[in-house]
C-alpha positions as CSV (number, residue, x, y, z in Angstrom):
1,M,141.2,92.6,135.6
2,W,142.8,89.6,133.8
3,S,141.4,87.8,130.9
4,F,142.4,84.5,129.6
5,I,142.6,83.1,125.7
6,G,141.0,79.7,125.3
7,R,141.3,78.0,121.9
8,S,141.6,74.2,121.3
9,I,144.0,72.8,118.8
10,T,144.7,69.2,117.8
11,M,148.6,68.2,118.4
12,R,150.3,64.9,118.6
13,C,153.4,63.6,120.2
14,L,156.2,62.0,118.3
15,T,159.4,60.5,119.3
16,L,162.3,59.4,117.0
17,P,163.9,56.1,117.0
18,Q,165.7,55.0,120.1
19,S,168.8,54.4,118.2
20,L,169.2,58.2,117.4
21,P,171.0,60.3,120.1
22,V,168.0,62.9,120.6
23,S,164.5,62.9,120.4
24,L,162.3,65.2,118.5
25,L,159.3,66.0,120.7
26,S,156.2,67.8,119.2
27,I,153.5,68.2,121.5
28,N,150.3,67.4,119.4
29,K,147.3,66.4,121.6
30,T,143.9,68.2,122.1
31,H,144.4,71.1,124.6
32,V,143.3,74.4,125.8
33,F,145.9,77.3,124.5
34,R,146.1,79.6,127.2
35,S,148.3,82.8,127.3
36,G,148.3,85.4,129.8
37,F,150.7,88.6,129.7
38,S,150.6,92.3,130.6
39,Y,152.0,95.0,128.4
40,P,152.1,98.2,130.7
41,F,151.6,101.1,128.5
42,W,153.5,103.5,131.3
43,R,156.0,101.5,132.6
44,S,158.7,99.2,130.9
45,T,160.8,97.5,133.7
46,V,158.1,96.0,136.0
47,G,155.7,93.5,135.0
48,S,153.0,91.5,136.3
49,F,151.7,88.4,134.5
50,C,148.9,86.0,134.5
51,S,149.3,82.2,134.2
52,T,147.0,79.4,134.1
53,S,147.7,78.7,137.7
54,G,146.8,82.6,138.7
55,V,149.2,85.7,139.0
56,F,152.8,85.7,138.9
57,T,154.4,88.8,139.8
58,R,158.1,89.7,139.7
59,M,160.4,92.2,141.2
60,G,161.1,95.4,139.1
61,D,164.7,94.8,139.2
62,R,167.1,93.1,136.7
63,G,168.8,91.6,139.2
64,V,172.0,93.5,138.3
65,S,175.1,91.9,139.6
66,A,176.1,94.9,141.8
67,L,172.9,94.5,143.6
68,Q,173.4,90.8,144.1
69,S,177.0,91.4,145.4
70,F,177.1,92.8,148.9
71,H,179.8,93.0,151.4
72,N,179.9,93.1,155.2
73,Q,180.3,96.6,156.0
74,D,182.7,96.0,159.2
75,S,185.4,94.3,157.0
76,I,185.7,97.2,154.5
77,S,188.5,100.2,155.2
78,Y,186.9,103.7,156.2
79,L,188.9,106.5,155.5
80,L,189.8,109.6,157.7
81,Q,189.6,113.2,156.2
82,R,193.5,113.4,155.9
83,E,193.5,109.9,154.3
84,A,191.2,110.8,151.6
85,A,193.0,113.9,150.7
86,E,196.4,112.0,150.6
87,I,194.9,109.4,148.3
88,D,193.5,111.9,146.1
89,E,197.1,113.7,146.1
90,T,198.5,110.3,145.0
91,L,196.3,109.6,142.5
92,M,196.3,113.1,140.9
93,G,200.4,113.1,141.4
94,P,202.6,110.0,140.9
95,L,199.9,107.9,139.4
96,G,199.0,110.2,136.5
97,F,195.2,111.0,136.9
98,S,193.7,114.3,136.1
99,V,190.9,115.9,138.0
100,D,188.4,115.7,135.2
101,Q,189.3,112.2,134.4
102,L,188.4,111.2,138.4
103,M,185.4,113.4,138.2
104,E,184.1,111.6,135.0
105,L,184.8,108.3,136.7
106,A,182.9,109.3,140.2
107,G,179.9,110.7,138.2
108,L,179.7,107.7,136.1
109,S,179.8,105.5,139.3
110,V,177.1,107.4,140.9
111,A,174.6,107.4,137.8
112,T,175.1,103.6,137.5
113,S,174.4,103.2,141.1
114,I,171.2,105.0,140.8
115,A,170.1,103.6,137.2
116,E,171.4,100.2,137.3
117,V,170.8,98.9,140.7
118,V,167.7,100.8,142.7
119,Y,166.0,103.5,141.1
120,R,164.7,102.8,137.6
121,P,164.0,105.8,135.3
122,S,160.3,104.1,134.9
123,E,159.6,105.1,138.3
124,Y,162.1,107.8,139.3
125,N,162.3,109.7,136.4
126,R,162.5,113.4,137.5
127,V,166.0,114.1,139.1
128,L,167.3,117.2,140.5
129,A,171.2,117.5,141.0
130,I,171.9,120.2,143.5
131,C,175.5,120.8,142.9
132,G,178.1,122.8,145.0
133,P,180.9,124.9,143.9
134,G,183.9,122.2,144.3
135,N,184.4,118.7,143.2
136,N,181.4,117.2,144.7
137,G,179.4,119.5,142.7
138,G,181.5,118.5,139.6
139,D,180.6,115.0,140.2
140,G,176.9,115.8,140.6
141,L,177.1,117.6,137.1
142,V,178.6,114.4,135.4
143,A,176.2,112.2,137.1
144,A,173.3,114.3,135.9
145,R,174.7,114.3,132.1
146,H,174.6,110.5,132.5
147,L,171.3,110.2,133.8
148,H,170.1,111.8,130.8
149,H,171.7,109.5,128.6
150,F,170.3,106.5,130.9
151,G,166.5,108.0,130.2
152,Y,166.4,110.4,133.2
153,K,165.0,113.8,133.0
154,P,167.4,115.8,135.2
155,Y,167.4,119.1,136.3
156,I,170.3,121.1,137.6
157,C,170.4,123.9,140.7
158,Y,174.1,125.1,140.4
159,P,173.9,128.5,142.6
160,K,177.6,129.0,143.0
161,R,179.0,128.4,139.5
162,T,183.0,127.7,139.4
163,P,184.4,129.6,136.4
164,K,187.3,127.2,136.0
165,P,187.4,125.7,132.3
166,L,186.8,122.1,133.6
167,Y,183.2,123.3,135.3
168,T,182.2,125.4,132.4
169,G,182.8,122.7,130.1
170,L,180.5,120.6,132.6
171,V,177.8,123.2,132.3
172,T,178.2,123.6,128.4
173,Q,177.8,119.8,127.9
174,L,174.6,119.6,130.0
175,E,173.2,122.7,128.2
176,S,173.9,121.2,124.8
177,L,171.6,118.3,125.8
178,S,168.7,121.0,126.8
179,V,169.1,119.9,130.6
180,P,167.4,122.7,132.6
181,F,169.2,124.9,134.9
182,L,167.1,126.0,137.9
183,S,168.0,128.9,140.2
184,V,167.5,128.8,144.2
185,E,164.5,131.2,143.5
186,D,163.1,128.7,140.7
187,L,162.9,125.8,143.0
188,P,159.5,125.2,145.1
189,L,160.0,125.5,148.7
190,D,158.5,122.0,149.0
191,L,160.9,119.7,147.0
192,S,158.5,116.8,147.6
193,N,156.4,117.1,144.5
194,D,158.2,117.9,141.6
195,F,161.0,115.5,141.9
196,D,161.6,111.9,142.3
197,I,165.2,111.9,143.2
198,L,167.4,114.6,144.7
199,V,171.2,114.1,144.2
200,D,172.9,115.9,147.0
201,A,176.3,117.0,145.4
202,M,177.0,120.0,147.4
203,F,179.8,119.4,149.8
204,G,182.5,116.5,149.6
205,F,185.1,115.3,152.3
206,S,187.2,118.5,151.9
207,F,184.3,120.8,153.2
208,H,184.9,122.5,156.5
209,G,182.5,124.6,159.0
210,A,178.9,125.5,158.4
211,P,177.3,125.7,155.0
212,R,176.5,129.2,154.1
213,P,173.8,130.7,152.0
214,P,172.2,129.5,149.6
215,F,173.3,125.7,150.6
216,D,172.1,126.0,154.3
217,D,168.7,126.7,152.9
218,L,168.7,123.9,150.3
219,I,170.0,121.5,153.1
220,R,167.1,122.5,155.4
221,R,164.5,121.7,152.4
222,M,165.9,118.5,152.1
223,I,165.8,117.7,155.7
224,C,162.2,118.5,155.7
225,L,161.6,115.7,153.2
226,H,162.2,113.3,156.1
227,N,159.1,114.5,157.8
228,Y,157.1,114.4,154.7
229,G,157.9,110.7,154.5
230,Q,156.2,109.9,157.7
231,T,152.8,111.1,155.9
232,R,153.1,111.1,152.3
233,Q,153.3,107.6,150.5
234,K,156.3,108.2,148.3
235,P,158.5,111.4,149.1
236,P,161.5,111.8,146.8
237,V,164.6,109.9,147.6
238,I,167.8,111.5,148.4
239,V,171.2,110.1,147.1
240,S,174.1,111.7,148.5
241,I,177.6,111.7,146.8
242,D,180.4,110.5,149.1
243,I,179.4,112.7,152.1
244,P,176.0,113.9,153.0
245,S,176.2,117.6,152.7
246,G,176.4,119.2,156.3
247,W,177.9,116.0,157.9
248,H,181.1,116.0,159.6
249,V,183.5,113.7,157.4
250,E,184.5,111.6,160.3
251,E,181.7,112.0,163.0
252,G,178.7,112.0,160.6
253,D,175.4,113.7,161.7
254,I,176.7,115.1,164.9
255,D,173.4,116.4,166.2
256,G,171.1,114.0,164.4
257,E,169.3,116.9,162.6
258,G,170.9,116.7,159.4
259,I,170.2,115.2,155.9
260,K,169.2,111.4,155.8
261,P,169.9,110.0,152.5
262,D,168.1,107.0,151.3
263,M,171.4,106.3,149.2
264,L,175.0,107.0,149.9
265,V,177.5,106.5,147.0
266,S,181.1,106.4,148.6
267,L,183.9,107.3,146.2
268,T,187.3,105.6,146.3
269,A,186.6,104.2,149.7
270,P,184.0,105.0,152.4
271,K,184.5,107.8,154.5
272,L,184.6,107.2,158.4
273,C,181.0,109.2,158.5
274,A,179.7,106.3,156.5
275,K,179.4,104.2,159.4
276,K,176.9,106.3,160.6
277,F,174.6,106.2,157.4
278,S,171.5,104.2,158.3
279,G,169.7,104.3,154.8
280,P,168.9,101.4,152.7
281,H,171.4,101.6,150.1
282,H,175.1,102.1,150.6
283,F,177.3,101.7,147.3
284,L,181.1,102.1,146.6
285,G,182.2,103.5,143.2
286,G,185.8,103.5,142.9
287,R,186.8,100.7,140.4
288,F,189.2,103.1,139.0
289,V,191.3,102.8,142.3
290,P,194.8,100.9,141.3
291,P,196.2,98.2,143.4
292,F,199.2,100.9,144.4
293,I,196.7,102.7,146.2
294,A,195.2,99.9,148.1
295,D,198.6,98.6,149.3
296,K,200.0,101.8,150.2
297,F,197.0,102.9,152.4
298,K,196.4,99.3,153.4
299,L,192.7,99.2,152.1
300,H,190.5,96.5,152.3
301,L,187.9,97.0,149.5
302,P,185.3,94.8,148.0
303,P,185.7,93.2,144.6
304,Y,183.3,94.8,141.9
305,P,181.5,92.0,140.0
306,G,181.4,91.7,136.1
307,T,181.8,95.0,134.5
308,A,179.9,97.2,137.2
309,M,181.0,100.4,138.3
310,C,179.7,100.2,141.7
311,V,179.2,97.6,144.4
312,R,176.7,97.2,147.6
313,I,178.2,97.7,150.8
314,G,176.2,96.0,153.5
315,K,173.0,93.8,153.2
316,P,170.2,95.2,151.2
317,P,167.2,96.3,153.4
318,Q,164.4,93.7,154.3
319,I,161.5,94.0,152.2
320,D,157.7,92.9,152.4
321,I,157.6,90.4,149.4
322,S,154.0,90.4,149.1
323,A,154.2,94.2,148.8
324,L,156.1,93.9,145.5
325,R,153.2,93.0,143.5
326,E,152.0,95.3,140.7
327,N,149.0,94.9,138.6
328,Y,148.4,96.2,135.1
329,I,145.8,96.4,132.6
330,S,146.3,96.4,128.8
331,P,144.2,96.4,126.0
332,E,146.1,94.0,124.2
333,F,145.3,91.5,127.0
334,L,141.5,91.4,126.3
335,E,139.7,88.9,124.0
336,E,138.7,91.3,121.4
337,Y,142.4,91.9,120.5
338,V,143.4,88.3,120.3
339,E,144.1,86.5,117.0
340,A,141.4,83.8,116.2
341,D,143.9,81.2,115.8
342,P,146.1,80.8,119.0
343,M,149.0,79.7,116.9
344,D,148.7,82.9,115.0
345,Q,148.6,84.8,118.2
346,F,151.8,83.0,119.5
347,R,153.6,83.8,116.3
348,K,152.7,87.4,116.4
349,W,154.2,87.5,120.0
350,F,157.1,85.6,119.2
351,D,157.8,88.0,116.3
352,D,157.5,90.8,118.8
353,A,160.2,89.1,121.0
354,V,162.4,88.8,117.9
355,V,162.1,92.2,116.8
356,A,162.8,93.6,120.3
357,G,166.1,92.1,120.0
358,L,165.4,89.8,123.3
359,K,168.4,87.3,123.9
360,E,167.2,83.8,122.9
361,P,163.5,84.5,122.7
362,N,163.2,80.6,122.0
363,A,164.1,79.9,125.5
364,M,161.1,78.1,127.4
365,A,160.5,76.3,130.7
366,L,159.5,73.0,130.3
367,S,157.3,71.4,132.9
368,T,156.4,67.5,133.1
369,A,155.7,65.1,135.6
370,G,156.2,61.4,135.7
371,K,153.8,58.8,136.7
372,D,154.6,59.3,140.2
373,G,153.4,62.7,139.8
374,K,156.6,64.4,141.0
375,P,157.3,67.7,138.7
376,S,160.1,68.9,137.3
377,S,161.3,71.9,134.9
378,R,164.1,72.5,132.6
379,I,165.0,75.4,130.3
380,V,164.9,74.1,126.6
381,L,165.4,75.8,123.3
382,L,162.3,75.7,120.7
383,K,163.5,74.4,117.5
384,G,160.1,75.3,115.4
385,V,156.5,75.9,115.6
386,D,153.9,75.2,112.8
387,K,150.0,74.4,112.7
388,D,150.8,71.0,114.3
389,G,152.5,72.6,117.6
390,F,156.0,73.1,119.1
391,V,159.2,71.3,118.4
392,W,162.1,70.9,120.4
393,Y,165.0,68.5,121.2
394,T,165.8,66.6,124.2
395,N,168.3,63.7,124.9
396,Y,166.3,60.4,124.5
397,G,167.2,59.1,127.7
398,S,166.9,62.0,129.5
399,R,164.4,62.6,132.4
400,K,162.3,64.7,130.1
401,A,161.8,62.2,127.5
402,H,161.2,59.5,130.2
403,E,158.5,61.5,131.8
404,I,156.7,62.4,128.7
405,S,156.6,58.7,127.6
406,E,154.8,57.9,131.0
407,N,152.8,61.1,131.1
408,P,152.0,63.2,127.7
409,H,151.0,66.3,129.8
410,A,153.3,69.3,129.8
411,S,153.4,73.0,130.3
412,L,155.4,75.4,128.1
413,L,156.5,78.9,129.5
414,F,157.9,81.7,127.4
415,Y,159.2,84.6,129.8
416,W,160.0,87.7,127.6
417,D,161.3,90.2,130.2
418,G,162.0,93.0,127.8
419,L,158.4,92.9,126.6
420,N,156.8,92.1,130.1
421,R,155.2,89.2,128.7
422,Q,154.8,85.5,129.8
423,V,153.0,83.2,127.6
424,N,152.2,79.8,128.9
425,H,151.0,76.5,126.9
426,S,149.5,73.6,128.8
427,C,148.4,70.4,127.3
């Protein structure tokens, strides 16, 4: 259900003398003030909004640069098990990295791949990290800690704890955050109901042989989720760290009956088995790898965009754009919750945007059309607002000034992503 706000106010159009370098434009003609917005009470990152022309829906992703940058998987180096071990030895030998340092960087890469790119805490909040006894399990413990700070609710299943100080310290850090630790017996046989994300951190590239109890049973439970996905609308997603547990590090899922993760986060460089990964999201975390390693092992690795700790490998999955629509109903959108004066209402919303710390809340899209009817839109900055209307600046000889002089009708659109609000003014 959508509700519109309609009010009439008097506005007039002013332009400065032609000799000045800029024009002060204040739309001041009789018009209907319309504002549509949705302020979901249970989500914070996905919004669906109303405008004067209908419903505008956006994707829930913030457009993080790591998501936008993807690289052809065939142009990237893949490591044999022997090469992966040699790289670790070089990092921790002549290059001076410590195990706990690499583990911290790896876990952070996994957490940012999940949080900043694909699985937002507003939709995928409950995370179960199933951690093995080795370094891969340590990566999972670190990732869970970062996910806690990112707004998720992590749980840990760590059935074979390693008594070394590094690992006991990671456990202590999580316990200090009141992150629950669950035994295998505490877990439901069906993992599809209680969790939104399962982090597979059981075994890494150094693992040999067949998984032993209790990990063989945990792997079977994760495999069963693929069957649930055929009948359930939204089973939990599986995120594997470096190697899907149970896979051969070079040959992959040999019998085709293993874990089928939705996301694989390769570390340092993808292992050869990653070529057999068919899930929708493959990311590389390894920005800490120095050029010396790339040169010595002749690695071809993608550049990391901006300050991202991860980068996508391969193209993102094909999606049905129409299926991305989300609808919301908020009591704030109903007319009985709206200020009588539309300008008072706008100022209230604008104050909300300022208090929320949104970047440039005064940025607005100005849409106009000349006498030929051809529309154009530009982003301009609001300079003021009062009882007479809205004020902004533009070059006197610009297309916008020319169009407004020919056709005094315009539309202003404020899009406050952090509040999931879109405010449209047409005159």
